[in-house]
C-alpha positions in Angstrom: 48.1 21.8 2.6 50.4 20.6 -0.3 47.3 19.4 -3.1 48.5 16.2 -5.1 49.9 17.1 -8.5 49.6 13.6 -10.2 46.5 14.2 -11.8 46.8 17.4 -12.7 50.7 16.9 -14.6 48.9 13.5 -16.5 46.2 16.0 -18.2 48.7 18.4 -18.8 50.7 15.6 -20.4 48.1 14.2 -21.8 46.6 17.6 -23.8 50.1 18.7 -24.8 50.8 17.7 -28.5 53.6 17.1 -29.9 53.8 19.9 -31.7 53.1 22.0 -28.3 56.0 19.3 -27.1 58.2 19.8 -29.2 58.3 24.0 -29.0 58.2 23.6 -25.2 61.0 21.5 -24.7 64.6 22.8 -23.2 67.7 21.2 -22.0 67.6 19.3 -19.0 71.0 18.2 -18.7 74.0 18.2 -21.0 76.2 14.6 -20.9 79.1 14.7 -22.7 78.2 15.1 -25.9 74.6 14.7 -25.7 71.4 16.2 -24.6 68.2 15.1 -22.5 65.7 16.9 -23.1 62.3 18.5 -20.9 60.4 16.3 -22.8 61.9 13.3 -22.7 62.2 14.0 -19.0 58.5 14.2 -19.3 57.8 11.2 -20.6 60.0 9.3 -18.0 58.7 10.6 -15.4 55.0 10.2 -16.4 55.8 6.7 -17.2 57.2 5.9 -13.6 53.7 7.7 -12.4 51.7 5.6 -14.2 53.8 2.2 -13.4 53.7 2.7 -10.0 49.8 3.5 -8.4 51.5 3.4 -5.3 52.8 7.6 -6.2 49.6 8.9 -7.7 48.7 11.4 -4.5 52.3 13.3 -4.5 52.4 16.8 -3.6 54.6 19.2 -5.1 58.2 18.5 -2.8 57.6 15.0 -3.5 56.6 15.1 -7.0 60.1 17.3 -7.9 62.0 14.8 -5.7 61.0 11.6 -8.2 61.7 14.1 -11.3 65.1 14.7 -9.6 65.9 10.5 -9.2 64.6 10.4 -12.8 66.6 12.7 -14.7 69.6 10.7 -12.6 68.6 7.4 -13.9 68.5 9.2 -17.5 71.7 10.4 -17.1 73.4 7.3 -16.2 71.8 5.6 -19.5 73.4 8.2 -21.2 76.6 7.8 -19.7 76.2 3.4 -20.8 75.1 4.5 -23.6 78.0 6.4 -24.9 80.5 3.5 -23.1 78.6 0.8 -25.5 79.3 2.9 -28.7 82.9 4.1 -27.5 83.9 0.1 -26.9 82.2 -0.3 -30.0 79.6 -2.4 -29.2 76.5 -3.8 -30.8 73.7 -6.7 -31.6 72.9 -7.8 -34.4 69.8 -9.2 -36.1 70.5 -12.4 -35.5 70.9 -11.5 -31.5 68.1 -9.8 -31.3 65.4 -12.2 -33.1 67.2 -15.3 -30.9 66.5 -13.3 -28.2 62.6 -12.4 -29.1 62.5 -16.2 -30.2 63.2 -17.0 -27.0 60.8 -14.9 -25.1 58.3 -16.5 -27.4 59.7 -20.2 -26.7 59.7 -19.8 -23.1 56.2 -18.0 -22.8 54.4 -20.5 -24.7 53.7 -17.5 -27.7 53.6 -17.2 -31.0 54.4 -14.1 -33.4 51.2 -13.4 -33.5 49.9 -13.9 -29.8 52.9 -11.8 -28.8 52.5 -8.6 -31.1 48.7 -8.8 -29.6 50.2 -9.0 -25.9 52.2 -5.8 -26.9 49.1 -3.9 -28.2 47.9 -4.4 -25.3 50.0 -2.5 -23.6 50.5 0.0 -26.2 54.1 -1.0 -27.8 54.1 -1.7 -31.4 56.2 -4.3 -32.7 59.6 -2.2 -33.7 59.3 -0.4 -30.1 59.3 -3.4 -28.6 62.5 -5.0 -30.6 64.6 -1.5 -29.8 63.2 -1.8 -25.7 65.1 -5.7 -26.1 67.8 -4.5 -28.1 69.1 -2.3 -25.6 68.5 -4.6 -22.7 70.7 -7.4 -25.0 73.2 -4.2 -25.1 73.1 -3.1 -21.3 73.8 -6.9 -20.3 77.0 -7.0 -23.0 78.3 -4.0 -21.3 77.9 -5.0 -17.8 79.2 -8.0 -18.3 82.4 -6.7 -20.1 82.7 -3.7 -17.5 81.7 -5.5 -15.0 80.7 -9.3 -14.4 84.2 -9.6 -15.9 85.9 -8.0 -13.4 84.7 -9.7 -10.4 86.9 -13.2 -9.0 85.5 -15.1 -6.4 89.2 -17.3 -5.5 88.5 -20.2 -4.6 89.7 -19.6 -0.6 87.0 -16.5 -0.5 84.7 -19.7 -1.2 86.1 -22.2 1.7 86.6 -18.8 3.7 83.1 -17.8 4.2 82.0 -21.6 4.2 84.1 -21.7 7.5 83.3 -18.2 9.0 79.5 -19.4 8.9 79.5 -23.1 8.6 76.6 -22.4 11.3 74.6 -21.2 8.8 74.8 -23.5 6.2 74.7 -26.8 8.7 71.3 -25.2 10.2 69.5 -28.7 9.3 71.7 -31.1 9.7 71.7 -33.3 12.8 74.1 -34.9 15.5 75.3 -36.4 17.7 76.8 -34.8 21.5 78.4 -36.3 24.3 78.6 -34.1 27.1 80.3 -33.0 30.9 78.9 -30.6 32.6 80.6 -28.9 35.9 78.7 -26.6 38.8 81.2 -23.4 39.1 81.6 -22.9 42.6 80.3 -19.6 43.7 82.2 -16.4 44.3 85.9 -18.1 45.5 88.3 -17.1 43.0 90.5 -19.8 43.3 87.8 -22.3 43.5 87.1 -21.5 40.3 90.0 -21.1 38.5 91.0 -24.3 40.1 87.6 -26.2 38.3 88.9 -24.7 35.0 91.7 -26.3 34.9 89.9 -29.5 36.6 88.2 -28.8 32.6 90.1 -28.3 30.8 92.6 -31.1 31.7 89.2 -33.8 31.1 89.0 -31.9 27.8 92.4 -32.5 26.8 91.7 -36.5 28.1 88.8 -36.4 25.4 91.2 -34.8 22.3 93.9 -37.7 23.0 91.2 -40.2 22.2 90.6 -41.6 25.6 87.3 -43.1 26.1 84.2 -41.2 27.2 82.9 -42.9 29.6 86.2 -43.5 31.0 87.1 -39.6 31.3 83.6 -39.2 32.1 83.8 -41.6 35.0 87.1 -40.1 36.7 85.6 -37.0 37.3 83.4 -38.6 40.3 81.2 -36.1 42.0 82.6 -33.3 40.2 80.8 -33.7 37.0 77.5 -35.0 35.1 77.0 -35.6 31.7 76.5 -38.8 29.3 75.2 -39.1 25.7 73.0 -36.6 24.5 70.7 -38.5 21.3 70.4 -37.0 18.4 69.7 -33.1 17.6 69.3 -30.8 15.0 71.5 -28.3 15.0 69.7 -25.1 13.8 67.0 -26.1 17.2 70.6 -25.5 19.6 71.1 -22.4 21.1 73.4 -19.8 19.6 76.4 -20.0 21.6 76.4 -23.9 21.5 75.6 -23.7 17.9 79.0 -21.1 17.5 81.0 -23.5 20.0 80.3 -26.3 17.4 81.1 -24.7 14.5 83.8 -26.3 12.6 84.0 -29.2 14.5 84.1 -32.6 13.0 83.1 -36.0 14.5 85.9 -37.0 17.4 86.9 -32.9 18.2 85.9 -31.3 21.6 84.6 -27.8 21.7 86.3 -25.3 24.1 84.7 -25.7 27.3 81.4 -23.1 27.1 80.1 -21.7 30.1 76.1 -21.1 30.7 73.8 -20.5 33.2 76.8 -21.4 36.4 78.1 -24.0 34.9 80.9 -25.3 32.6 80.6 -27.5 30.4 82.4 -29.7 27.8 80.3 -31.3 23.8 82.2 -34.1 21.9 80.4 -35.0 18.5 80.5 -37.8 18.2 78.1 -38.0 14.6 76.7 -35.8 12.1 74.7 -36.4 9.3 77.3 -34.8 6.9 81.6 -34.0 7.7 82.5 -29.9 7.1 83.9 -31.3 3.7 80.6 -33.2 2.5 79.0 -30.3 3.6 81.2 -28.1 1.5 80.9 -29.7 -1.4 77.3 -29.3 -1.1 76.7 -25.4 -0.6 79.7 -24.4 -2.2 78.8 -22.7 -5.8 75.4 -21.3 -4.4 78.4 -19.9 -1.9 80.5 -18.8 -4.9 77.3 -16.9 -6.4 76.9 -15.2 -3.3 79.9 -13.7 -3.4 80.1 -13.0 -7.1 76.5 -10.9 -6.8 78.2 -9.5 -3.9 81.3 -8.3 -5.6 79.5 -7.5 -8.7 76.9 -5.0 -7.0 79.7 -3.0 -5.2 82.1 -3.5 -8.2 79.0 -1.9 -10.6 78.6 1.0 -8.0 82.1 1.6 -8.2 81.5 1.9 -12.3 78.8 4.2 -12.0 81.3 6.3 -10.2 83.9 6.4 -12.2 81.3 6.8 -15.4 79.8 9.9 -13.4 84.0 11.8 -12.6 85.7 11.1 -15.9 81.8 12.6 -18.0 81.0 16.8 -18.4 77.7 16.6 -17.2 75.6 20.1 -16.1 71.9 19.9 -15.2 70.1 22.7 -16.4 66.8 22.4 -14.6 
């Protein structure tokens, strides 16, 4: 069994003096014209391990995997830093001060209590300012290279709504009329005849003929009536799908369930499709933009790697 490395590794890092660290530091990776040292990598690994207690019993193989992941993260950060410089992106003192003031205000702090809170984490105010500056620069870079290039059209929002209306109408209530037909057993001709009768009945309802009259005309062939008020989310999945997108007065396609054929007519809804769409369209747009943004981010990072000169030395 391979013994856990975390405590051994941590003790080595804590024991190493700055002079020893500089002496032993080598090149871990070259990223275009910049380097990442083994010392920087070790410090990043130690930070990750100390902030994730579930990683404090790693064996040699697992530790190696963590180190590779951290190095890849450092390479990505270096590529983004280089891209920000290439684009001339900067963070002014005014922007930085405003961001920190916002943190102080939203967390009910003062400048002094912020310093105290940072001190308990072993972070100085200059270090914190540098961290916030990096975050702002990162945001600016992603806004320009990713978010700015993500577009969600009104058609995409509407199409998504129409295709997933059952999901958004889950809490809505509606009233239905139903007509139920038994399907004959085994005789294909009789089954085909019954389906034609059901379709003829459906066309009468679509044309606007009174439901009770249509039902009465079916005689002993069918039963049915009003179903009362129902919560759409409580209906079976096939029925939800059959009713998706139907407005008041609409009639669904004949639905076969448990050896019977059903026709359902919507007589009322809490809200029709257009009203419901207005209620959820902003959230749909936000979700679609996030999905597209995640895809674009992966593509952009891949482009950075493909256009860079990266050499791993460990």
